[in-house]
C-alpha positions, -999 to +999 in steps of 0.1 A: -289-655+454-286-629+426-267-655+404-294-683+413-323-660+404-307-650+371-302-687+361-338-694+370-350-666+348-330-678+318-342-714+323-379-702+324-374-682+293-360-712+275-390-733+285-415-708+272-428-714+237-418-689+211-447-671+194-448-650+162-450-612+167-484-599+176-488-580+144-482-611+123-506-631+144-533-605+140-530-602+102-563-613+086-566-637+057-580-623+025-618-626+023-630-650-004-659-636-025-683-659-043-697-657-078-727-679-088-726-686-126-759-697-142-755-704-179-779-715-207-756-739-226-744-773-214-709-776-199-699-797-228-706-770-253-674-757-269-685-721-261-689-728-224-652-732-216-644-703-238-667-682-217-651-694-185-617-686-198-627-651-209-643-642-176-615-657-154-589-639-173-607-606-170-613-610-133-576-619-127-566-587-144-588-569-119-572-587-089-598-615-084-581-649-085-599-682-081-585-701-051-571-670-035-599-644-030-626-657-053-647-688-057-670-695-087-699-720-086-713-731-120-747-744-131-751-753-169-779-760-193-805-735-179-821-729-212-857-730-198-873-716-167-878-749-150-841-759-153-831-724-144-852-724-112-837-755-099-802-745-106-808-710-093-821-722-060-790-744-056-768-714-063-786-691-039-780-716-012-743-711-016-747-675-005-731-658-035-720-622-035-731-617-071-748-639-098-736-640-135-763-655-157-771-659-194-804-659-212-840-648-204-851-681-187-823-677-161-832-641-154-869-649-152-862-677-127-840-656-105-865-627-106-890-651-090-868-663-062-842-636-056-847-599-048-815-594-028-784-609-044-770-587-072-775-601-108-754-594-138-771-608-170-760-612-206-779-624-237-812-610-226-834-596-253-857-567-245-850-567-207-874-537-202-903-553-222-898-586-204-901-568-171-866-576-158-856-539-154-874-506-151-853-489-177-820-493-194-806-461-178-820-470-143-825-507-140-840-506-105-840-536-082-810-560-080-805-567-117-785-551-145-764-563-174-761-565-212-791-568-235-792-592-265-804-586-300-832-561-306-864-573-324-855-554-356-828-581-362-857-603-374-860-582-405-823-583-410-823-621-409-851-623-435-835-597-458-801-614-457-816-648-464-838-634-492-808-618-508-788-650-510-818-672-518-842-649-538-862-679-551-874-688-516-910-677-512-919-691-477-898-688-446-904-706-413-892-688-382-881-717-358-879-708-322-884-723-287-913-708-266-897-719-234-862-705-242-874-674-260-905-658-246-894-626-265-897-644-300-931-628-309-914-594-308-888-606-333-915-622-355-933-589-359-903-574-376-900-605-398-936-601-409-931-564-416-901-572-438-919-600-455-947-577-467-921-555-484-903-585-500-936-602-511-928-635-493-947-655-468-936-664-432-948-687-405-941-693-368-926-728-361-923-734-324-901-763-311-891-771-276-876-806-281-851-818-308-877-843-321-900-814-332-874-800-355-875-828-381-912-825-390-910-787-392-882-788-418-896-818-436-930-801-440-915-771-458-921-768-496-892-770-521-892-731-522-889-729-484-863-714-462-856-713-424-848-686-399-834-702-368-839-679-338-813-667-314-822-687-284-807-713-261-826-742-275-814-736-310-779-729-297-779-762-279-792-781-308-775-762-336-757-793-350-791-810-355-806-778-370-777-774-395-778-811-405-816-810-410-814-779-432-787-797-453-807-829-455-838-811-468-819-787-489-833-756-472-814-722-472-812-712-435-799-684-414-789-688-378-791-661-351-772-682-326-734-680-322-720-706-345-692-708-371-697-709-408-673-739-407-700-760-390-719-760-422-746-734-417-754-711-447-755-677-429-750-666-393-759-631-381-759-623-345-740-611-315-704-618-304-713-636-272-678-638-259-677-600-261-708-597-238-692-620-212-659-600-215-679-568-208-698-584-179-666-588-160-664-550-154-699-550-138-691-581-117-660-563-104-678-531-096-705-549-077-679-570-057-663-536-048-695-522-034-715-507-063-752-515-067-769-528-099-794-499-097-765-476-105-752-496-134-771-489-167-781-518-189-757-518-219-769-524-255-750-546-280-724-531-302-705-560-316-721-582-342-709-612-363-718-621-399-706-653-414-712-671-448-704-706-460-699-704-497-695-743-499-730-746-484-744-720-508-728-739-537-743-772-526-778-756-525-773-741-560-772-705-547-752-677-561-740-654-534-740-617-543-704-605-544-709-577-518-720-601-491-687-619-485-669-585-485-691-575-456-687-608-437-665-614-407-660-650-417-662-667-451-658-704-458-647-707-494 
């Protein structure tokens, strides 16, 4: 009987399925966190994928890997509030842990629809004056990030263009009211500088590409153009550069472009650097910190570029000290 019982026990054990150890079965899978990305440029813009690469590389260094413990949902071309509102609503429906967004229209749209999900913004001029945060040191609410150019840059644009094209007596400030509600603040500094330089300035609003042609065609032979730092100009920069060349107008661009694209002068922020810095705030929020405890950072890295070929084609003599100051010079 003892031998028969032993054989029965062995047979029963052999028929029982083999399971992994309890500790291995109980081990949880790594939680996937979700970032919603709302950007002002189209996905086809060369800068778009450069931004994606910078952010993903930065996140990977901090342990956040897409496909393992991180997912990113993108929406592109949100350069006005209407587009941003539609895209923002879609992204919020995906239940993100944090939203990374670029430009004032995106922040304005999110402020209207979202008071809970943390937001890290970049490329936002005067976030306090626009009512997005309470102060730079203590943002309040669910938003923080990295501010864009200050209004005083308007005077810098005019001074640089006047220095390279001293014969120009009238400057048009081209901007998009939908993409840059902050533009009047910039224009005040342009007007103040114009009084000192004894030149005239005018506001030239444009919200569609078709509106750019009549603005530039209507300028006198002694005219010049200041293209604002907004998403509309950024998206349509190729057209802006071509029109300035066609009408032989000296122009300065506040948007991130390369002198190699043919623009005369570019002076603005290093946008990739803002996205690179934003990675740290996204990481800190994913690890539990609150936007209210993360102060809004002001810009520190600017870019200055000159195209000497374009200057020569316009019959302009560039003062020798300007190329020495530039980050990029096209001979």
